[in-house]
Phi, psi and omega in degrees: 000137181268113182263007181280149178282153173285163176304322179294321179290323176296320178295319178295318178300316179297319179296315180296322179296320178293316178299317180296317180297318178294323179294319178296320179297326183273317188251356183090161178271134183242128171291139179052057192299335183288345179233342181248344183262092187257120175210111177296325181298314180291327177299317178297321177297320177298320177297320178297328178282349185080019183265001167258133185069025184306321185258359180293152177300146183298329182292346176256013179091000181280178183275345180063022183274159178294147183303332181296332179295321179294323177299315182299313181294313182300319180298316182292318181294315183288317180299329179278337182094026179286144188279087186255005189295332184294340181240350192296311183299313183295320179293319185283321190234308188296314178301306179302325179294318180292324178295320183281321190237346184282158175280160179305322179292327177291318178299318179294326184281323192249332184293321181301319179295326177292312183298325181279348183081008185274341178244140178250138182242145169243166183243116178271086186240293185293149175228165181306325180247018179210078180273274179283342180265088184298326182294348181270005184291151185235351178303126188249146172235107182263134181286131176223091184066236181263025178225159165254138176251117189255132175221135178152192183219140171241157180217160185060034180273095184297129177068022175302330183287331187244357184287150174275326182223149172247126173271097192268129172260117188217178182251122177255358177204146176251008179280143173082191180297160183302328182287344177269163178083008180263137182226162176243127185227136175276123183240113173298132187284353175265011179290135178303142178101356179262127174241128180246127177239106178298146178248119175274118183267182186296340180271358184080002174289153182232022183284330177292140183219151162267140178231124181250132179247119179234107181049046179280121183259125182230137179306139182298335181284003173274358174294131179254122179079209186271131177295131177076004183225039186261004183301318180293325177300315182292322177298324177294320175304315184293333174300316178297320187287321190272339187253019185265170182294338178297340179274001181245323191243022183304320182247030181294328179298320177294322177300317179297321178295320181292325179301325180292336182259342188298141178276088184282002171283345179271121183299329180291324177292317177301320180295320179294319177299319179298320178296319180291319177298320176297319179299319177300317183291319178294317179298321181293324176296318179297314180295319180298321177299318178298312184297322182274000179073025182263352180274150176299154177301133180089350185289347177301336176299318178290320179298312180298317182298311181297312187292317182287328175289329172297316179299324176298317178296324175300314180300320178296320178295317180298316181298316180293323182292318179282341176060223183300331180300333181289348178271351177267138187296127177199179177294334175292312179301318179302315179296322180292324179293337180282344189303321179300338180287339184304314186271009178249311183301134179080010182114129183292162179299324178298316178296320179299320180292323176297315179299315181298315182294315187277317189265335181259312181272346178072025179287149181288151175289147177290127181297144179255000000 
């Protein structure tokens, strides 16, 4: 198999690297830039470049480009620490979900703002008692005429405080098995009855939020797809979320900084660098398979598990390389403190292994 880039792809990579470098010079370098680097201004610039919706079909306003182009651009932007978080979720998940399941009027209403970088979206998925177990969510949307009335709580809702819309995963029915009765509804974040409480984490970031819904009324035509039958829709979203390049290179900028300091005269250090370089290459192959649609259905769980555990190993290498300096507060320390989140966000590694065993390998569930 030929893993070399085409001349056009090399040119695109160089362009993305240049754009990323200029963005870092203007907005600063952000650890885990796809979730911590928030800039509406840069999102609009990305839209102007046509780099939002790059792979969406042209009939929906997208670029119609091959998926590998988005991987190339995303890798360079995230590895450099450019602030892409204001557009990343919508480009990665919300847009494709609306293209696949939304009605034409919804596509016309919401896709242009995503493509231009002018609207920011958050995902109302996790709850205090339903983190990795999506079927356990309890936030309810009750039908009342031509509206849904929403009550419940979400947590770990990144950018809930600044988002224009929440793509809410909620329960519209309690009948049948837990996986049934789940729906997806677009909720404007300025709707009365929504309370957002930012959570300041150990890294001092505040993108995680608690979101409370109290008798929030949303037009019924904001329902995306089939009422009560959206579990498969959400699982498809998670395929986009778990198998992307953002799960491999979140802390690559820290790795590059550590390489400059590493004592490569020590054979043990060289061996560790070799292991990490090999991990990057293996992870990139896994992500490329996902992007090209060559991985088995559900295999993104394995891709996410491998790549985020690799990022954890990168963080350990950076910490050892910086030594005592890593205990003094700096942007490096901030990035290292974020490392435990890699294997939790988007589903814990234990959950990913369960998904891989049961849904991909077909292994029997352990009897209870």
